[in-house]
C-alpha positions as protocol buffer text, in pm:
chain_id: "A"
residue {
  index: 1
  type: UNK
  ca { x: -11942 y: 19106 z: 7556 }
}
residue {
  index: 2
  type: UNK
  ca { x: -11734 y: 19414 z: 7407 }
}
residue {
  index: 3
  type: UNK
  ca { x: -11860 y: 19484 z: 7080 }
}
residue {
  index: 4
  type: UNK
  ca { x: -11613 y: 19398 z: 6813 }
}
residue {
  index: 5
  type: UNK
  ca { x: -11520 y: 19663 z: 6600 }
}
residue {
  index: 6
  type: UNK
  ca { x: -11310 y: 19645 z: 6244 }
}
residue {
  index: 7
  type: UNK
  ca { x: -11275 y: 19865 z: 5959 }
}
residue {
  index: 8
  type: UNK
  ca { x: -11290 y: 19568 z: 5723 }
}
residue {
  index: 9
  type: UNK
  ca { x: -11651 y: 19495 z: 5598 }
}
residue {
  index: 10
  type: UNK
  ca { x: -11671 y: 19112 z: 5607 }
}
residue {
  index: 11
  type: UNK
  ca { x: -11678 y: 18988 z: 5227 }
}
residue {
  index: 12
  type: UNK
  ca { x: -11550 y: 19360 z: 5096 }
}
residue {
  index: 13
  type: UNK
  ca { x: -11299 y: 19331 z: 4836 }
}
residue {
  index: 14
  type: UNK
  ca { x: -10998 y: 19494 z: 5068 }
}
residue {
  index: 15
  type: UNK
  ca { x: -11102 y: 19216 z: 5324 }
}
residue {
  index: 16
  type: UNK
  ca { x: -11062 y: 18966 z: 5079 }
}
residue {
  index: 17
  type: UNK
  ca { x: -10776 y: 19064 z: 4945 }
}
residue {
  index: 18
  type: UNK
  ca { x: -10641 y: 19079 z: 5284 }
}
residue {
  index: 19
  type: UNK
  ca { x: -10713 y: 18741 z: 5337 }
}
residue {
  index: 20
  type: UNK
  ca { x: -10559 y: 18635 z: 5006 }
}
residue {
  index: 21
  type: UNK
  ca { x: -10223 y: 18806 z: 5009 }
}
residue {
  index: 22
  type: UNK
  ca { x: -10209 y: 18643 z: 5381 }
}
residue {
  index: 23
  type: UNK
  ca { x: -10242 y: 18295 z: 5206 }
}
residue {
  index: 24
  type: UNK
  ca { x: -10020 y: 18414 z: 4946 }
}
residue {
  index: 25
  type: UNK
  ca { x: -9785 y: 18519 z: 5206 }
}
residue {
  index: 26
  type: UNK
  ca { x: -9775 y: 18204 z: 5406 }
}
residue {
  index: 27
  type: UNK
  ca { x: -9699 y: 18003 z: 5113 }
}
residue {
  index: 28
  type: UNK
  ca { x: -9411 y: 18213 z: 4978 }
}
residue {
  index: 29
  type: UNK
  ca { x: -9241 y: 18252 z: 5331 }
}
residue {
  index: 30
  type: UNK
  ca { x: -9244 y: 17850 z: 5349 }
}
residue {
  index: 31
  type: UNK
  ca { x: -9054 y: 17845 z: 5020 }
}
residue {
  index: 32
  type: UNK
  ca { x: -8831 y: 18102 z: 5126 }
}
residue {
  index: 33
  type: UNK
  ca { x: -8717 y: 17964 z: 5474 }
}
residue {
  index: 34
  type: UNK
  ca { x: -8684 y: 17581 z: 5324 }
}
residue {
  index: 35
  type: UNK
  ca { x: -8506 y: 17741 z: 5029 }
}
residue {
  index: 36
  type: UNK
  ca { x: -8312 y: 17981 z: 5200 }
}
residue {
  index: 37
  type: UNK
  ca { x: -8243 y: 17786 z: 5546 }
}
residue {
  index: 38
  type: UNK
  ca { x: -8238 y: 17466 z: 5498 }
}
residue {
  index: 39
  type: UNK
  ca { x: -8145 y: 17371 z: 5126 }
}
residue {
  index: 40
  type: UNK
  ca { x: -7888 y: 17627 z: 5138 }
}
residue {
  index: 41
  type: UNK
  ca { x: -7792 y: 17745 z: 5510 }
}
residue {
  index: 42
  type: UNK
  ca { x: -7740 y: 18084 z: 5601 }
}
residue {
  index: 43
  type: UNK
  ca { x: -7391 y: 18121 z: 5583 }
}
residue {
  index: 44
  type: UNK
  ca { x: -7330 y: 17966 z: 5286 }
}
residue {
  index: 45
  type: UNK
  ca { x: -7550 y: 18282 z: 5117 }
}
residue {
  index: 46
  type: UNK
  ca { x: -7358 y: 18474 z: 4906 }
}
residue {
  index: 47
  type: UNK
  ca { x: -7406 y: 18775 z: 4644 }
}
residue {
  index: 48
  type: UNK
  ca { x: -7302 y: 18539 z: 4326 }
}
residue {
  index: 49
  type: UNK
  ca { x: -7597 y: 18296 z: 4448 }
}
residue {
  index: 50
  type: UNK
  ca { x: -7871 y: 18588 z: 4543 }
}
residue {
  index: 51
  type: UNK
  ca { x: -7774 y: 18647 z: 4131 }
}
residue {
  index: 52
  type: UNK
  ca { x: -7781 y: 18309 z: 4010 }
}
residue {
  index: 53
  type: UNK
  ca { x: -8130 y: 18286 z: 4201 }
}
residue {
  index: 54
  type: UNK
  ca { x: -8279 y: 18584 z: 4062 }
}
residue {
  index: 55
  type: UNK
  ca { x: -8159 y: 18490 z: 3719 }
}
residue {
  index: 56
  type: UNK
  ca { x: -8426 y: 18219 z: 3722 }
}
residue {
  index: 57
  type: UNK
  ca { x: -8757 y: 18353 z: 3584 }
}
residue {
  index: 58
  type: UNK
  ca { x: -8979 y: 18177 z: 3798 }
}
residue {
  index: 59
  type: UNK
  ca { x: -8822 y: 18265 z: 4106 }
}
residue {
  index: 60
  type: UNK
  ca { x: -8752 y: 18638 z: 3999 }
}
residue {
  index: 61
  type: UNK
  ca { x: -9113 y: 18653 z: 3934 }
}
residue {
  index: 62
  type: UNK
  ca { x: -9200 y: 18499 z: 4242 }
}
residue {
  index: 63
  type: UNK
  ca { x: -8956 y: 18745 z: 4453 }
}
residue {
  index: 64
  type: UNK
  ca { x: -9169 y: 19044 z: 4334 }
}
residue {
  index: 65
  type: UNK
  ca { x: -9509 y: 18898 z: 4345 }
}
residue {
  index: 66
  type: UNK
  ca { x: -9357 y: 18830 z: 4734 }
}
residue {
  index: 67
  type: UNK
  ca { x: -9275 y: 19188 z: 4719 }
}
residue {
  index: 68
  type: UNK
  ca { x: -9585 y: 19352 z: 4601 }
}
residue {
  index: 69
  type: UNK
  ca { x: -9800 y: 19112 z: 4843 }
}
residue {
  index: 70
  type: UNK
  ca { x: -9620 y: 19129 z: 5147 }
}
residue {
  index: 71
  type: UNK
  ca { x: -9629 y: 19565 z: 5086 }
}
residue {
  index: 72
  type: UNK
  ca { x: -9975 y: 19591 z: 5025 }
}
residue {
  index: 73
  type: UNK
  ca { x: -10072 y: 19320 z: 5316 }
}
residue {
  index: 74
  type: UNK
  ca { x: -9857 y: 19520 z: 5546 }
}
residue {
  index: 75
  type: UNK
  ca { x: -9940 y: 19869 z: 5427 }
}
residue {
  index: 76
  type: UNK
  ca { x: -10299 y: 19764 z: 5457 }
}
residue {
  index: 77
  type: UNK
  ca { x: -10293 y: 19605 z: 5774 }
}
residue {
  index: 78
  type: UNK
  ca { x: -10146 y: 19906 z: 5943 }
}
residue {
  index: 79
  type: UNK
  ca { x: -10393 y: 20142 z: 5786 }
}
residue {
  index: 80
  type: UNK
  ca { x: -10692 y: 19964 z: 5883 }
}
residue {
  index: 81
  type: UNK
  ca { x: -10511 y: 19923 z: 6229 }
}
residue {
  index: 82
  type: UNK
  ca { x: -10514 y: 20316 z: 6238 }
}
residue {
  index: 83
  type: UNK
  ca { x: -10838 y: 20341 z: 6088 }
}
residue {
  index: 84
  type: UNK
  ca { x: -10966 y: 20087 z: 6411 }
}
residue {
  index: 85
  type: UNK
  ca { x: -10822 y: 20284 z: 6665 }
}
residue {
  index: 86
  type: UNK
  ca { x: -11028 y: 20620 z: 6532 }
}
residue {
  index: 87
  type: UNK
  ca { x: -10802 y: 20845 z: 6295 }
}
residue {
  index: 88
  type: UNK
  ca { x: -11058 y: 20993 z: 6045 }
}
residue {
  index: 89
  type: UNK
  ca { x: -11042 y: 21315 z: 5852 }
}
residue {
  index: 90
  type: UNK
  ca { x: -10752 y: 21468 z: 5795 }
}
residue {
  index: 91
  type: UNK
  ca { x: -10527 y: 21249 z: 6011 }
}
residue {
  index: 92
  type: UNK
  ca { x: -10691 y: 20994 z: 5806 }
}
residue {
  index: 93
  type: UNK
  ca { x: -10544 y: 21117 z: 5450 }
}
residue {
  index: 94
  type: UNK
  ca { x: -10249 y: 21190 z: 5590 }
}
residue {
  index: 95
  type: UNK
  ca { x: -10215 y: 20822 z: 5705 }
}
residue {
  index: 96
  type: UNK
  ca { x: -10349 y: 20727 z: 5347 }
}
residue {
  index: 97
  type: UNK
  ca { x: -10077 y: 20948 z: 5137 }
}
residue {
  index: 98
  type: UNK
  ca { x: -9778 y: 20885 z: 5381 }
}
residue {
  index: 99
  type: UNK
  ca { x: -9848 y: 20478 z: 5338 }
}
residue {
  index: 100
  type: UNK
  ca { x: -9948 y: 20509 z: 4998 }
}
residue {
  index: 101
  type: UNK
  ca { x: -9588 y: 20709 z: 4941 }
}
residue {
  index: 102
  type: UNK
  ca { x: -9416 y: 20468 z: 5161 }
}
residue {
  index: 103
  type: UNK
  ca { x: -9577 y: 20156 z: 4949 }
}
residue {
  index: 104
  type: UNK
  ca { x: -9440 y: 20317 z: 4674 }
}
residue {
  index: 105
  type: UNK
  ca { x: -9121 y: 20393 z: 4749 }
}
residue {
  index: 106
  type: UNK
  ca { x: -9075 y: 20033 z: 4890 }
}
residue {
  index: 107
  type: UNK
  ca { x: -9213 y: 19871 z: 4611 }
}
residue {
  index: 108
  type: UNK
  ca { x: -9004 y: 20107 z: 4366 }
}
residue {
  index: 109
  type: UNK
  ca { x: -8636 y: 20027 z: 4528 }
}
residue {
  index: 110
  type: UNK
  ca { x: -8712 y: 19635 z: 4588 }
}
residue {
  index: 111
  type: UNK
  ca { x: -8803 y: 19630 z: 4198 }
}
residue {
  index: 112
  type: UNK
  ca { x: -8450 y: 19806 z: 4169 }
}
residue {
  index: 113
  type: UNK
  ca { x: -8246 y: 19574 z: 4354 }
}
residue {
  index: 114
  type: UNK
  ca { x: -8460 y: 19279 z: 4144 }
}
residue {
  index: 115
  type: UNK
  ca { x: -8362 y: 19413 z: 3843 }
}
residue {
  index: 116
  type: UNK
  ca { x: -7999 y: 19442 z: 3919 }
}
residue {
  index: 117
  type: UNK
  ca { x: -7951 y: 19111 z: 4107 }
}
residue {
  index: 118
  type: UNK
  ca { x: -8129 y: 18961 z: 3777 }
}
residue {
  index: 119
  type: UNK
  ca { x: -7886 y: 19162 z: 3545 }
}
residue {
  index: 120
  type: UNK
  ca { x: -8151 y: 19379 z: 3403 }
}
């Protein structure tokens, strides 16, 4: 049988955070799909409705947490997939910087959009 290799050390903080964010994302995605695909149908979604939802503090906080969690989970997953493929040294550092910058830009822009929708 082939040797299993993972850049995640079982029981490490990165390993634990990847699993916690996955569980959170499953719950929030279920909420999102239920709310925006069954309660409110896609053809009924309008900008004013998005603004109204984002003005609810609970919804706003949930969406910010969704943004942060999804960004961490995705970037951490891509980074570890690259490490599992064997990058190291300069390539690994470049991946860290590029993914870190992309994550930062995504979070900043996402928060700007959320604040605008919420009327801040």
